[in-house]
N, C-alpha and C positions, 0 to 999 in steps of 0.2 A: 504494500500500500504506500502511496506517495506520502500520506500523513506521517507514517513512521520514518520515512526517509527525511522528511523535513525536520522532525524532532531530532534525528541524528545530526543534521546540519547544525541545529541549535546547540547540541552538546559539544560538537567540535568547535563552535564559535566560542563558547564559554571556556573550553580548555585552552584554545589559542590566546584568547584575551587575557585570562588569568596568568598565563605563563609569559605574557607580553611578547609572544612570538608573532611578530608583525607579518612575516611572510606567510605563515600558516593561516593567519586570519584573512589575509588578502586573497588566498587561494579559494576561499569560500564565496567570493564576490565576482560578478561579471565585470568585464572591463569598463562598462559604462554605468555601473551602479550609482544610484543616488542615495544620499544620506542626509537626514535632518536631525538636529539636536539643539535643545535650548542652550547647552553649554557652548556649542559652536557659535551660536548666535551672540552669546554674551562676550566670548573671547575674540570673535572676528565678525563684528556687526555688519561689515560690508557684504557678507555672504547671505545675510538674512536667515542664517542657520542651515543653509543648504550647500552641499558640495556634490560634485559629480566626478566619477572616474577613480580608478585605483591610485593614481598619482596623488590626488587630493586626499583620499582616504589614508594613504601612507603618511603623508605630511601631518595630517590631523592626529592620527594615533601615535606616531613617533613622538610628537610633541607631548601628548598626554602621558605616555609611558616614561619619558624623561623627566617631566615635571612632577609626576606622581608615582614614584617607584613602588609604593605600597598599594596602588589601585587594584581592587579585586571586586569581582561581581559574584554574588552567591545566588544561584537560581532558587526561586520560590515556586513558580508555576510555569509550565509550558503547555500551551494549547495550540494544536495545529490542525490545518485542513490541507487541501491539495495545493494551495497557493501561498500560504503564509504560516508563520509561527508567531503567536503572541507570547512574549516572555515577560514575566514579572520577576524582578531580582532586586537584591539589596546591593547598593553601591557602598563600598567600604574603602576609606582612606585614613591612614593614621593621622590623628589630631584633627579630624573633621567628623561632624555628626554623620551617622549612617543615613542613607537616603533610599527610599523606595523608588524604583524606576520601572516603567513599562516600555517595552520596545517591540515593534512589529517588524519582522523580516519578511519581505515579499520574495518568493522563490519561484524561479522558472528554469526548467531544464537542469535542476540540481545546483543552481547558483543563486546567490542573493542578488536581486536586481534593484532592491530599494530597502532602506531601513529608516524607521522613524522612532525617535526617542521621546518619551513623555515623562516629566517629573511631577511628583505630587506635592 
């Protein structure tokens, strides 16, 4: 079932992200993937919170991993269908309050084509 494959992609996403393994994370995305995040909008207001393509994703996450070496996401809930995975997780950074985050990964042909982050 495609739903199970999409959940596996989400698990691989958490593994790569928590290991700060940028290249493994990027392997999960299409070359033209789009990403939206309120953190991106705050740090780079000119983007409106949106970036497109692996090069932009690489730059964004490389900066995050370097600035926040303790950054870790703990999954709480994963809900999938044939086209997306809704992920609820806890954002943890040393000396910062924990934050609940929701993120939607849109998946096509086994690759993430879009992701949207929501903070509570």
